[in-house]
DSSP file (Angstrom, degrees, kcal/mol; ACC not computed):
  #  RESIDUE AA STRUCTURE BP1 BP2  ACC     N-H-->O    O-->H-N    N-H-->O    O-->H-N    TCO  KAPPA ALPHA  PHI   PSI    X-CA   Y-CA   Z-CA
    1    1 A M              0   0    0      0, 0.0     2,-0.0     0, 0.0     0, 0.0   0.000 360.0 360.0 360.0 122.5    0.0    0.0    0.0
    2    2 A P        -     0   0    0      0, 0.0     5,-0.0     0, 0.0     0, 0.0  -0.329 360.0 -96.9 -68.0 151.9    1.6    3.4   -1.0
    3    3 A H    >>  -     0   0    0      1,-0.1     4,-1.7     4,-0.0     3,-0.7  -0.355  35.5-116.9 -56.6 140.8    2.2    6.1    1.6
    4    4 A P  H 3> S+     0   0    0      0, 0.0     4,-2.0     0, 0.0     5,-0.1   0.847 116.3  55.0 -51.2 -36.9   -0.6    8.6    1.6
    5    5 A S  H 3> S+     0   0    0      1,-0.2     4,-2.2     2,-0.2     5,-0.1   0.846 106.1  53.0 -70.4 -30.9    1.7   11.4    0.5
    6    6 A T  H <> S+     0   0    0     -3,-0.7     4,-2.2     2,-0.2    -1,-0.2   0.889 106.7  52.3 -66.6 -37.5    2.7    9.3   -2.5
    7    7 A K  H  X S+     0   0    0     -4,-1.7     4,-2.6     2,-0.2    -2,-0.2   0.904 109.9  48.5 -64.3 -43.5   -0.9    8.8   -3.5
    8    8 A I  H  X S+     0   0    0     -4,-2.0     4,-2.4     1,-0.2    -2,-0.2   0.933 112.0  49.4 -61.7 -45.1   -1.4   12.7   -3.3
    9    9 A G  H  X S+     0   0    0     -4,-2.2     4,-2.3     1,-0.2    -2,-0.2   0.881 111.6  48.8 -61.5 -41.0    1.7   13.1   -5.4
   10   10 A L  H  X S+     0   0    0     -4,-2.2     4,-2.7     2,-0.2    -1,-0.2   0.900 111.2  49.5 -67.7 -42.2    0.5   10.5   -8.0
   11   11 A Q  H  X S+     0   0    0     -4,-2.6     4,-2.0     2,-0.2    -2,-0.2   0.872 111.1  49.6 -67.3 -34.8   -2.9   12.2   -8.2
   12   12 A K  H  X S+     0   0    0     -4,-2.4     4,-2.3     2,-0.2    -2,-0.2   0.921 112.7  46.7 -67.2 -43.9   -1.4   15.6   -8.7
   13   13 A T  H  X S+     0   0    0     -4,-2.3     4,-2.5     2,-0.2    -2,-0.2   0.918 112.4  50.3 -63.8 -42.4    0.9   14.3  -11.5
   14   14 A A  H  X S+     0   0    0     -4,-2.7     4,-2.1     2,-0.2    -1,-0.2   0.896 110.3  50.2 -63.6 -39.2   -2.0   12.4  -13.1
   15   15 A A  H  X S+     0   0    0     -4,-2.0     4,-2.0     2,-0.2    -1,-0.2   0.920 110.7  50.6 -63.0 -44.1   -4.1   15.6  -13.0
   16   16 A A  H  X S+     0   0    0     -4,-2.3     4,-0.8     2,-0.2    -2,-0.2   0.909 110.2  47.2 -62.6 -44.7   -1.3   17.5  -14.6
   17   17 A F  H >< S+     0   0    0     -4,-2.5     3,-0.5     1,-0.2     4,-0.4   0.868 110.6  54.0 -65.7 -35.2   -0.8   15.0  -17.4
   18   18 A N  H >< S+     0   0    0     -4,-2.1     3,-1.2     1,-0.2    -1,-0.2   0.881 104.3  54.6 -62.2 -38.6   -4.5   15.1  -18.0
   19   19 A A  H 3< S+     0   0    0     -4,-2.0    -1,-0.2     1,-0.2    -2,-0.2   0.701 109.8  47.8 -70.4 -16.8   -4.4   18.9  -18.3
   20   20 A L  T << S+     0   0    0     -4,-0.8     2,-1.9    -3,-0.5    -1,-0.2   0.468  81.2 106.3 -97.1  -1.0   -1.7   18.5  -21.0
   21   21 A A    <   +     0   0    0     -3,-1.2    -1,-0.1    -4,-0.4     3,-0.1  -0.149  66.8  68.6 -79.1  44.7   -3.7   15.9  -22.9
   22   22 A H  S >> S-     0   0    0     -2,-1.9     4,-1.5    -3,-0.1     3,-0.7  -0.931  77.9-129.2-156.9 136.2   -4.8   18.1  -25.8
   23   23 A P  H 3> S+     0   0    0      0, 0.0     4,-2.2     0, 0.0     3,-0.2   0.873 109.5  56.0 -52.2 -40.5   -2.8   19.8  -28.6
   24   24 A R  H 3> S+     0   0    0      1,-0.2     4,-2.3     2,-0.2     5,-0.1   0.858 105.4  52.6 -65.5 -31.5   -4.2   23.2  -27.9
   25   25 A R  H <> S+     0   0    0     -3,-0.7     4,-2.3     2,-0.2    -1,-0.2   0.839 107.6  50.9 -72.4 -30.9   -3.0   22.9  -24.3
   26   26 A L  H  X S+     0   0    0     -4,-1.5     4,-2.3     2,-0.2    -2,-0.2   0.894 108.9  51.5 -71.6 -37.2    0.5   22.1  -25.5
   27   27 A I  H  X S+     0   0    0     -4,-2.2     4,-2.0     2,-0.2    -2,-0.2   0.950 112.2  45.8 -59.6 -50.0    0.4   25.2  -27.8
   28   28 A L  H  X S+     0   0    0     -4,-2.3     4,-2.6     1,-0.2     5,-0.2   0.883 111.5  54.6 -60.3 -39.5   -0.7   27.4  -24.7
   29   29 A G  H  X S+     0   0    0     -4,-2.3     4,-2.8     1,-0.2    -1,-0.2   0.887 105.6  51.7 -60.5 -40.5    2.1   25.6  -22.7
   30   30 A R  H  X S+     0   0    0     -4,-2.3     4,-2.5     2,-0.2    -2,-0.2   0.940 112.6  44.7 -64.6 -48.0    4.6   26.6  -25.3
   31   31 A H  H  X S+     0   0    0     -4,-2.0     4,-1.1     2,-0.2    -2,-0.2   0.917 116.4  45.5 -60.9 -44.1    3.6   30.3  -25.3
   32   32 A L  H  X S+     0   0    0     -4,-2.6     4,-1.0     1,-0.2    50,-0.3   0.886 112.9  52.0 -69.6 -36.5    3.5   30.4  -21.5
   33   33 A R  H >< S+     0   0    0     -4,-2.8     3,-0.7     1,-0.2    -2,-0.2   0.915 106.7  52.0 -63.5 -44.2    6.8   28.6  -21.3
   34   34 A D  H 3< S+     0   0    0     -4,-2.5    -1,-0.2     1,-0.2    -2,-0.2   0.765 114.9  43.7 -66.3 -23.9    8.5   31.1  -23.7
   35   35 A A  H >< S+     0   0    0     -4,-1.1     3,-2.4    -3,-0.2    -1,-0.2   0.577  93.8 163.2 -92.4 -13.3    7.2   33.9  -21.4
   36   36 A Y  T <<  +     0   0    0     -4,-1.0     3,-0.1    -3,-0.7    -3,-0.0  -0.226  61.7  17.1 -59.2 134.9    8.1   32.3  -18.1
   37   37 A P  T 3  S+     0   0    0      0, 0.0    -1,-0.3     0, 0.0    -2,-0.1  -0.964 117.5  76.9 -93.4   6.4    8.3   33.6  -15.4
   38   38 A A  S <  S-     0   0    0     -3,-2.4    44,-0.3     1,-0.1     2,-0.3  -0.337  79.8-120.4 -73.6 160.5    6.4   36.6  -16.9
   39   39 A A        -     0   0    0     42,-0.1     2,-0.4    -3,-0.1    42,-0.2  -0.666  14.1-146.4 -99.5 156.6    2.6   36.4  -17.3
   40   40 A L  E     -A   80   0A   0     40,-2.9    40,-3.1    -2,-0.3     2,-0.1  -0.966  20.1-124.1-118.6 142.0    0.6   36.7  -20.5
   41   41 A T  E  >  -A   79   0A   0     -2,-0.4     4,-2.5    38,-0.3     5,-0.2  -0.323  27.2-108.1 -74.2 160.4   -2.9   38.3  -20.6
   42   42 A F  H  > S+     0   0    0     36,-1.9     4,-2.4     1,-0.2     5,-0.2   0.921 123.1  51.8 -55.0 -44.1   -5.9   36.5  -21.9
   43   43 A G  H  > S+     0   0    0     35,-0.2     4,-2.4     2,-0.2    -1,-0.2   0.882 107.0  51.3 -61.9 -40.8   -5.8   38.9  -24.9
   44   44 A M  H  > S+     0   0    0      2,-0.2     4,-2.3     1,-0.2    -1,-0.2   0.920 111.7  47.2 -62.9 -43.3   -2.1   38.2  -25.6
   45   45 A L  H  X S+     0   0    0     -4,-2.5     4,-2.6     1,-0.2     5,-0.3   0.898 111.3  51.3 -66.0 -39.2   -2.8   34.4  -25.6
   46   46 A Q  H  X S+     0   0    0     -4,-2.4     4,-2.4    -5,-0.2     5,-0.2   0.907 110.8  48.8 -66.9 -38.9   -5.8   34.9  -27.9
   47   47 A E  H  < S+     0   0    0     -4,-2.4    -2,-0.2     1,-0.2    -1,-0.2   0.901 114.4  45.5 -62.2 -41.8   -3.7   36.9  -30.3
   48   48 A K  H  < S+     0   0    0     -4,-2.3    -2,-0.2     1,-0.2    -1,-0.2   0.861 125.2  29.6 -73.0 -35.6   -0.9   34.4  -30.3
   49   49 A T  H  < S-     0   0    0     -4,-2.6    -2,-0.2    -5,-0.2    -3,-0.2   0.725  86.9-140.1 -96.4 -22.2   -3.1   31.3  -30.7
   50   50 A K     <  +     0   0    0     -4,-2.4     2,-0.2    -5,-0.3    -3,-0.1   0.697  47.8 154.9  66.4  19.8   -6.1   32.7  -32.6
   51   51 A F        -     0   0    0     -6,-0.3    -1,-0.2    -5,-0.2    -2,-0.1  -0.530  52.0-104.6 -75.7 142.1   -8.3   30.5  -30.4
   52   52 A A     >  -     0   0    0     -2,-0.2     4,-2.9     1,-0.1     5,-0.3  -0.354  36.1-110.4 -59.0 147.1  -11.9   31.6  -29.9
   53   53 A P  H  > S+     0   0    0      0, 0.0     4,-2.6     0, 0.0     5,-0.2   0.882 117.8  48.4 -51.0 -43.3  -12.4   33.1  -26.5
   54   54 A T  H  > S+     0   0    0      2,-0.2     4,-2.3     1,-0.2     5,-0.1   0.896 112.9  48.1 -66.1 -39.2  -14.6   30.2  -25.2
   55   55 A V  H  > S+     0   0    0      2,-0.2     4,-2.3    -3,-0.2     5,-0.2   0.946 113.0  47.8 -64.3 -47.4  -12.1   27.7  -26.5
   56   56 A L  H  X S+     0   0    0     -4,-2.9     4,-2.3     1,-0.2     5,-0.2   0.918 112.1  49.9 -60.7 -45.6   -9.2   29.6  -24.9
   57   57 A A  H  X S+     0   0    0     -4,-2.6     4,-2.2    -5,-0.3    -1,-0.2   0.921 110.0  51.8 -60.6 -45.2  -11.0   29.9  -21.5
   58   58 A H  H  X S+     0   0    0     -4,-2.3     4,-2.0     1,-0.2    -2,-0.2   0.938 112.7  43.0 -56.9 -51.3  -11.8   26.2  -21.5
   59   59 A H  H  X S+     0   0    0     -4,-2.3     4,-1.9     1,-0.2    -1,-0.2   0.863 112.2  52.3 -69.5 -35.2   -8.3   25.1  -22.1
   60   60 A L  H  X S+     0   0    0     -4,-2.3     4,-2.4    -5,-0.2    -1,-0.2   0.895 108.4  53.6 -63.5 -40.5   -6.8   27.6  -19.6
   61   61 A G  H  X S+     0   0    0     -4,-2.2     4,-2.7    -5,-0.2    -2,-0.2   0.926 107.8  49.2 -57.7 -47.6   -9.3   26.2  -17.1
   62   62 A K  H  X S+     0   0    0     -4,-2.0     4,-1.2     1,-0.2    -1,-0.2   0.880 112.1  48.6 -61.1 -39.5   -8.1   22.7  -17.6
   63   63 A M  H  <>S+     0   0    0     -4,-1.9     5,-2.3     2,-0.2     6,-0.8   0.865 111.7  49.0 -70.3 -36.6   -4.5   23.7  -17.2
   64   64 A E  H ><5S+     0   0    0     -4,-2.4     3,-1.8     1,-0.2    -2,-0.2   0.911 108.1  54.3 -69.3 -40.9   -5.3   25.7  -14.0
   65   65 A A  H 3<5S+     0   0    0     -4,-2.7    -1,-0.2     1,-0.3    -2,-0.2   0.807 106.1  53.7 -60.3 -29.3   -7.2   22.6  -12.6
   66   66 A G  T 3<5S-     0   0    0     -4,-1.2    -1,-0.3    -5,-0.2    -2,-0.2   0.301 116.8-116.2 -87.9   9.3   -4.1   20.6  -13.2
   67   67 A A  T < 5S+     0   0    0     -3,-1.8    19,-0.4     2,-0.2    -3,-0.2   0.684  83.1 119.8  65.6  22.2   -2.0   23.1  -11.2
   68   68 A L  S   <S+     0   0    0     -5,-2.3    15,-2.0    -6,-0.2     2,-0.3   0.748  76.5  18.3 -86.4 -25.5    0.1   23.9  -14.4
   69   69 A L  E     -B   82   0A   0     -6,-0.8     2,-0.3    13,-0.3    13,-0.2  -0.931  63.7-145.1-141.3 166.0   -0.8   27.6  -14.4
   70   70 A K  E     -B   81   0A   0     11,-2.7    11,-2.0    -2,-0.3     2,-0.4  -0.944  13.7-144.7-129.4 155.5   -2.1   30.3  -12.1
   71   71 A R  E     -B   80   0A   0     -2,-0.3     2,-0.4     9,-0.2     9,-0.2  -0.912  12.5-172.7-119.5 143.5   -4.4   33.2  -13.0
   72   72 A R  E     -B   79   0A   0      7,-2.7     7,-3.4    -2,-0.4     2,-0.6  -1.000  17.7-140.0-136.8 141.3   -4.4   36.7  -11.5
   73   73 A H  E     +B   78   0A   0     -2,-0.4     2,-0.5     5,-0.2     5,-0.2  -0.883  21.8 178.8 -99.6 120.6   -6.8   39.5  -12.0
   74   74 A I  E >   -B   77   0A   0      3,-2.6     3,-2.5    -2,-0.6     2,-0.1  -0.976  61.8 -53.4-122.8 115.3   -5.1   42.9  -12.4
   75   75 A A  T 3  S-     0   0    0     -2,-0.5     0, 0.0     1,-0.3     0, 0.0  -0.352 121.9 -20.3  51.6-123.2   -7.5   45.8  -13.0
   76   76 A A  T 3  S+     0   0    0     -3,-0.1     2,-0.3    -2,-0.1    -1,-0.3   0.415 123.5  86.3 -92.5   3.7   -9.6   44.7  -16.0
   77   77 A S  E <   - B   0  74A   0     -3,-2.5    -3,-2.6   -35,-0.0     2,-0.5  -0.755  64.2-144.3-108.9 149.6   -7.1   42.1  -17.3
   78   78 A T  E     - B   0  73A   0     -2,-0.3   -36,-1.9    -5,-0.2     2,-0.4  -0.964  20.2-161.0-109.0 127.4   -6.6   38.5  -16.5
   79   79 A H  E     -AB  41  72A   0     -7,-3.4    -7,-2.7    -2,-0.5     2,-0.4  -0.876   3.1-162.1-112.0 141.4   -3.0   37.3  -16.4
   80   80 A F  E     +AB  40  71A   0    -40,-3.1   -40,-2.9    -2,-0.4     2,-0.3  -0.948  13.2 167.0-121.7 139.2   -1.7   33.7  -16.7
   81   81 A T  E     - B   0  70A   0    -11,-2.0   -11,-2.7    -2,-0.4   -42,-0.1  -0.985  38.4-102.8-143.7 152.2    1.6   32.3  -15.8
   82   82 A L  E     - B   0  69A   0     -2,-0.3   -13,-0.3   -44,-0.3   -14,-0.1  -0.443  35.3-122.5 -69.0 147.8    3.0   28.8  -15.4
   83   83 A T     >  -     0   0    0    -15,-2.0     4,-2.6    -2,-0.1     5,-0.2  -0.504  26.9-111.0 -75.1 157.8    3.4   27.6  -11.9
   84   84 A P  H  > S+     0   0    0      0, 0.0     4,-2.8     0, 0.0     5,-0.5   0.905 123.3  52.2 -57.4 -38.1    7.0   26.5  -11.0
   85   85 A Y  H  >>S+     0   0    0      1,-0.2     4,-1.9     2,-0.2     5,-0.9   0.934 109.3  48.7 -64.7 -44.5    5.5   22.9  -10.8
   86   86 A G  I  >>S+     0   0    0    -19,-0.4     5,-3.2     3,-0.2     4,-0.6   0.898 117.7  41.4 -64.3 -36.8    4.0   23.3  -14.3
   87   87 A Y  I  <>S+     0   0    0     -4,-2.6     5,-2.1     4,-0.2    -2,-0.2   0.973 124.7  30.2 -74.1 -53.3    7.2   24.6  -15.8
   88   88 A H  I  <5S+     0   0    0     -4,-2.8    -3,-0.2    -5,-0.2    -2,-0.2   0.852 125.2  38.4 -80.6 -33.6    9.8   22.4  -14.2
   89   89 A A  I  <5S-     0   0    0     -4,-1.9    -3,-0.2    -5,-0.5    -1,-0.2   0.841 134.2  -4.7 -87.5 -32.1    8.0   19.2  -13.7
   90   90 A L  I  X<S+     0   0    0     -5,-0.9     4,-2.4    -4,-0.6     5,-0.3   0.751 118.8  55.4-129.4 -54.2    5.9   18.9  -16.8
   91   91 A I  I  ><S+     0   0    0     -5,-3.2     4,-2.8    -6,-0.2     5,-0.3   0.931 108.7  48.0 -59.0 -52.6    5.7   21.6  -19.4
   92   92 A Q  H  ><S+     0   0    0     -5,-2.1     4,-2.4    -6,-0.4    -1,-0.2   0.949 115.8  42.5 -57.6 -54.4    9.4   21.9  -20.1
   93   93 A P  H  > S+     0   0    0      0, 0.0     4,-0.9     0, 0.0    -1,-0.2   0.886 115.8  49.2 -61.0 -38.9   10.0   18.1  -20.5
   94   94 A A  H  < S+     0   0    0     -4,-2.4     3,-0.4     1,-0.2    -2,-0.2   0.909 114.4  44.3 -66.9 -42.6    6.9   17.6  -22.5
   95   95 A L  H >< S+     0   0    0     -4,-2.8     3,-1.3    -5,-0.3    -1,-0.2   0.801 104.8  62.1 -74.1 -30.2    7.6   20.5  -24.9
   96   96 A D  H 3< S+     0   0    0     -4,-2.4    -1,-0.2    -5,-0.3    -2,-0.2   0.771  98.9  58.7 -63.9 -24.2   11.3   19.6  -25.3
   97   97 A A  T 3< S+     0   0    0     -4,-0.9    -1,-0.2    -3,-0.4    -2,-0.2   0.556  87.6  97.8 -82.7  -6.4   10.1   16.3  -26.8
   98   98 A L  S X  S-     0   0    0     -3,-1.3     3,-1.7    -4,-0.2     2,-0.1  -0.429  91.1 -88.5 -78.1 156.5    8.1   18.0  -29.5
   99   99 A P  T 3  S+     0   0    0      0, 0.0    -1,-0.1     0, 0.0    -2,-0.1  -0.390 115.2  24.5 -61.7 141.0    9.5   18.4  -33.0
  100  100 A G  T 3>>S+     0   0    0      1,-0.3     5,-1.3    -3,-0.1     4,-1.3   0.424 100.2 176.7  82.8  -0.1   11.6   21.7  -33.2
  101  101 A A  T <45 +     0   0    0     -3,-1.7    -1,-0.3     1,-0.2    -5,-0.1  -0.457  48.2  49.4 -78.7 156.2   12.3   21.8  -29.5
  102  102 A P  T  45S-     0   0    0      0, 0.0    -1,-0.2     0, 0.0    -6,-0.1   0.048 119.8 -78.2 -91.4 101.7   13.8   23.4  -27.6
  103  103 A S  T  45S+     0   0    0     -8,-0.2    -2,-0.2     2,-0.2     3,-0.1   0.691  90.1 130.5  54.8  24.5   12.2   26.6  -29.0
  104  104 A Q  T  <5S+     0   0    0     -4,-1.3     2,-0.4     1,-0.2    -3,-0.2   0.855  81.8  21.5 -71.0 -34.0   14.5   26.7  -31.9
  105  105 A T  S   <S-     0   0    0     -5,-1.3    -1,-0.2     3,-0.0    -2,-0.2  -0.971  97.1-103.8-127.2 147.8   11.5   27.2  -34.0
  106  106 A K        -     0   0    0     -2,-0.4     2,-0.2    -3,-0.1     3,-0.1  -0.463  39.3-110.9 -69.4 137.7    8.2   28.5  -32.9
  107  107 A F        -     0   0    0     -2,-0.2    -1,-0.1   -80,-0.1     2,-0.1  -0.507  37.0-107.5 -68.5 134.0    5.4   25.9  -32.5
  108  108 A Q        -     0   0    0     -2,-0.2     2,-0.2     1,-0.1    -1,-0.1  -0.386  22.8-148.6 -63.1 137.4    2.7   26.2  -35.1
  109  109 A T        +     0   0    0    -61,-0.1     2,-0.2    -2,-0.1    -1,-0.1  -0.289  31.5 162.9-106.3  48.0   -0.5   27.6  -33.6
  110  110 A A              0   0    0     -2,-0.2   -83,-0.1     1,-0.2   -60,-0.1  -0.476 360.0 360.0 -66.8 130.4   -3.0   25.9  -35.8
  111  111 A A              0   0    0     -2,-0.2    -1,-0.2   -61,-0.1   -59,-0.1   0.474 360.0 360.0 -78.7 360.0   -6.4   26.0  -34.2
């Protein structure tokens, strides 16, 4: 029987991998990783990805639920940045495995 803290760690890791389980989230991860540790606004992410607002909000929510990013409201803007966990534990290794990595060429942002 695994130690309870191991079970929590496994659940957190599984949730994070689930949060990456879509090509659009990998695209978002690449943009957020390139800006790390700075934040990108919702509008900046929409401009970079060309995703519809509802699609963008859905995928950002999934990534937030997986503890990969955090959101901050500043005045009328919403800012998103990767968490240290999201960057170091999952996003960076997953994106390094993609063609063209590490950031030698920009990832295509096909919707």
